N, C-alpha and C positions, 0 to 999 in steps of 0.2 A: 223435766222429770226430776223428782227429788232423789237424793241418794237412797232413801229407803225404798222407794218404788223401783228404782233401777236394780238394786241388789235382789229383791224378792222376785221380780219378774225375770231377771237373767237366770237365776238358779231354778226357775220353773220352765225354762226354755221358751219364754215369751219374748216378744219384740221389745228392744230397748234402744236408746239412742247411742250407747256405746258400752263396752266392757267396763265393769266397775274398776276404778283406779285406786287400788289399795296396795300396801306393802306390809311386810311382817314386822320389821324393826331392826335394831342395831345392837351389837355388843357395846357395853359401856365405854370401852377403850376408843371406840370410833370417834366420839364427839371431840375429844381433845385433839386427836390427830387431824381431823377435818377442820378444826378451828385454825390450826397452823397452816392449812392448805387453802384457806379462803372462806370457809363457811362462817357466817356470823356467830359470835360467841354466845348470843342469847339462845341458840338452839342447843339445848342440853339434855333433852329427853325425847321419847317417842312422840308424845303429844305435840311438843313444839316442832319436831321434825315434820310431822304430818301437816301442820299449818304452813311451815316454810316451803316444803316441796309441793304443797297443794293436793295432797292425797285425800281421798274420802275417808270418813271416820264413822263411828257408831256410838250409840248409847249403851253403856254396860250396866246391867241390873246389879245393884249393890247387895250381893248375897255372899255369905261366908261359909264354905264347906269345911274349913280347916279346924285345927285344935282350938278349943276355948276352955279355960284360959290358955293363952300362949305360955310357953316356957320363958323364963327370964333370959333374955339375950345378953351376951357380953363376951369380952375377951378373957379367956381362962389362963392363957400363957402369952407372954409378949417378949420377943427377943429382937435382936438387931435386924434379922432377916425374915422372920416369920411370925405369924399370929395363930393361936389356937382359939377357936371361937365356938360357942354354943348358940345355935340358932333358935328361932321361935318354936320349932317343932321338937326341940330337944336333941338334935343331931350335933355331934362334935366333929369339927373339921379343921383342917390346917390350910392356910393360904400364904403365899409369898408376898412380902411387902413391896417388892420391886415391880409388881404387875406383870411378871413374865408368864403367868398362866391365869386364865379366867375360870378354870375348872378346879374346884377345891379337892383336897386330898382328905377323904373321909376317914375318921378315926374311930368313932363309936356311934352306934344307933340306939335309940331309946327302947325299942322292943327286941329283946333277946330271947324271951320265953313266954310261956302262958301267964306267969305271974306279972311280968312287965305289961303284957297286953291288958290284963284285968284292970290295972291302974290307968294305963294310957286311954283305954276305951271311955273312961269317965269324961274325957275332954272332947268326946265326939257325940254328945247328946244334942239332937236337933232342936230341942226345946230351950237350950241355953240362950238367954237374952244376948243380943248382939249379932245374931246371924242375919237378921234383917233390920233395917232402920226402925226406930220407934214409930208408933202409929201415925202421928201427925206428919213426920218427915216422910214416911212411906206413902201416905196419901198424896203429898205434894209431888213426890217422884213419879208415882203412877200417872198423875195428871200430865206431868211433863213428858213422860215417855209416850203416852197415847197420842199426843199432838205433835211429836217431834218429826222433823223431816229426815232424821237420821235413823238407820236401821237399829233395832233394839236387840241386843245379844244377851244370852243367859248362860252362865257357867253351870253345868250339870254335875260337876265334881269329877271324881276319879274312882274307878272300880278296882284298879290294881296298881297304877303308877305310884300312888301315895303309900299303899301297903309296902311296896318295894322300898320307898324312901324311908319309912319308919323302921324297917328291918335290915336294910342293906341287901344287895343283890345275892350274895352267897347264902345268907341265912334264909331269905325268902325262897330261894331255889331248893334248899334242903327241906324246908318245911312243906313245900308242895308235895314232896315224896313221903317224908317221914311223919308229918303231922297235918294232913289235909284238913282235918276238922278245925284247926286253928286258922288256916287260910280262909276256909268257908266263913268262920265267925268274923274275921276282919273284913272280908268282902261284903258280907251281909250288913255289917255295921255302917260302912260307907254307902251302901246301896239304900238302906233305910233313911240315912241322912238326906240323900239326894231326893228320894221319893217325897219325903215330907216337905222339903224346901221348895222343890219344883212345883208341887201342888199349890203351896201357899202363893208363890209368885204368879203362876198362870191364872189363878182365880181373879187376880186384880189387874194384870198387865197383858197387853197384846205383844207377844215376843215374836220377832221375825226369824231368828235363828239361834241355835244353842250349840254347846260343844262340851265334850269330855276331854280332859287332859290325861294322856296315857303315853308317856315316853317309855315304851316297853319293848323296843326293838333295836337291835344292832344291825350292822351292814350285812350279816348273814341270816337275819330273821329275828323272830320274837324271842324274848327271854324265857317264855314258857311255851310248851308245845301246843299245837292246835287242839289236841285232846283235852289238855288242862284248861285251855281257853274256853272250850265248850262247857266244861264242868263248872268252873269257878265263876265265869263271867257272863256268858251269853244269856242265861235266864235273868240275870240281874240288870244287864243293859236293857232287856226287853221290858222289864217292869218300869224303868224310867222312861223309855221312849214311848211306851203305851200311854203314860200320863201326858206326855207332850202331844201325841197324836189326838188324844181326847179333846185338847184345846186348839186343835188346828195347826200345831207346830210340826212341820214335816221337813225342815231343813236343819239337819243335825250333823255336825262334823266331829271328827276325832283328831286331836293334835297328837301325832306320834311321829318321831323321827325314825331313821333307820329303814330297814327293808320290811315292809308290811305285807308283802304278797301272800304269805301263808295264812294271814288272819283278816285281810281286808274283806273277803267274802263273808266271814263270820260276823264282822261288824255290820255289814250290809244286811245280813239276815236278821240281825238283832235290832234293826231300825236306825242304825247310824249310817246315813246315806252319802256322806261327803268325807273324802280323805284329804288331809292337810298335814304337813306342808310339802309332801311329795319330794322327799329328801333324795336328790339325785346322787350325791356322793354315798348315801346310804343304800343305793341300789334299788330304789323305788322307781319304777318305770310307768309314767302316766299313760303312755300309749298302750302298754300291756294291760293295764287296769281297764281302760276304756274298751279294748278289744274283748276282754273276758266278761265284763259286766255290763257293757253298753251304757246307755244314757241313764240307767237306773242309778249309777254311781256318779255323784258330782265330785269335782276336783278343784283344789286351790293350791297354788304354789308352783313348784316344778321348774323354776328358772335356776339353773346351776350357778351357785355363788362363785365357783371357780372361773366361770366366764367373765364375771365382773372383775376378778383379780387380774386376768390377762388383758381385759379391755378391748376397745376398738372392734376389730374384725371378729374376735371371739364372741363379743356381745351380740353383734349382728347375726352371726351363725346360730347362736343359741336361741334368739328370738324367732328366727326363721324356722328352726327345728320344731318348735312347739306351735307355730302359727296354725297348721292344719287342725290341731286338736282344739285350740281356742276357737277357731271358726266353726268347729263341730258343735259348740255350745256347752253350757254347764261347767265351764272351766275358767276360773279367774287366775290369770298368770301373775306371779310375783316371786321374789327370791325364795329359795327353798329352805331358808332358815334365817336367823339374824345375820345381818351383813357383818362380816368380820373386818378386823382392822387392816387386813391385807388389801382391801379395796380402797383405792384412792378416791378423794372427793371428785376429781376430774372424771374418773371412770364412772362414778355413780351418777353424776349429772348426765353423762353421755347415755348411760343405760336408761334413765328416765325419759330422756328426749326420744331415743329410738323406740322404746317400748310404746310410747304414745303415738308415734308415727306408724309403727307396724300394725297396731291394733285399733287405730282410728279413735284414739282417746284425745279429746281437745287439748291443745297446748295450754299450759298454765304458766304464768310468770312466777318463777321460783323466787320465794321471798315475799 
């Protein structure tokens, strides 16, 4: 059975040889630390890690939903201890040089008001060249994807996560109350982008699964209320997922950390039928989701990263905790976010070994 067949069949509750063997990824700091602990030094990114550990992979459709042209990136200020940087989306942030924190300290966002948005919006035209490869390259990719043994995945964009990124959390929260017309315009712009690009892709390529990126929840719930979610987002998700369904694409997941319980059902009703990565520390409970929504809701993730930090017995207990849900079907188990630097290389190797034993995944020679 190919990786492509396995993933598609498994997420439609059809018989497979074993649970798909995939993992989310790793914080950048992990590679250097694991090199010191025995991992080969050539393993420096997720693609190489997948190859080294023997995980299943996928084809990623080359489509760009972001700003075009990009903002000029660069270091704005540089001192002995810190750097102030402007990124490709125009966000200004500060980071420590000593690597003590992987989370940047945001200083300024590109969209502060309607005037800013009017200019920023010009960078979100779906017709701008560069969002998809040029015609000859695209034809070659379409042929490659159609014959691949790997599952083909499509990025559907972001209905609100990027709006938050461009405005900052405080400003977007205020605007939802004081200027909802602005939020509607921003959400409509990214929705139209997604509709146009998704239609272009699906006309030419058989896609097996697709996803939205929406990091819009903290450990106590979403950053906007369910009422606002219904108003700003649900109709726009439906427009995108209806295009997907028209082309037979019915495995659509959302990437959102934190506690998603207040909005998971709204996503499901809008055609987004898989939740990922089931952030345990963020208080998302995969068992509660399955109890409430049944097998209509697919699941991916849900292995608590804290168990990998503790190692040994904690890893065994965590895998046995989720085993009944994995056996229920429609649930691919993997770490509930990027593996942090607190996890030792030894503990990660143990996790992989035990995960494969517990879920009947064939052993693979690491490396």
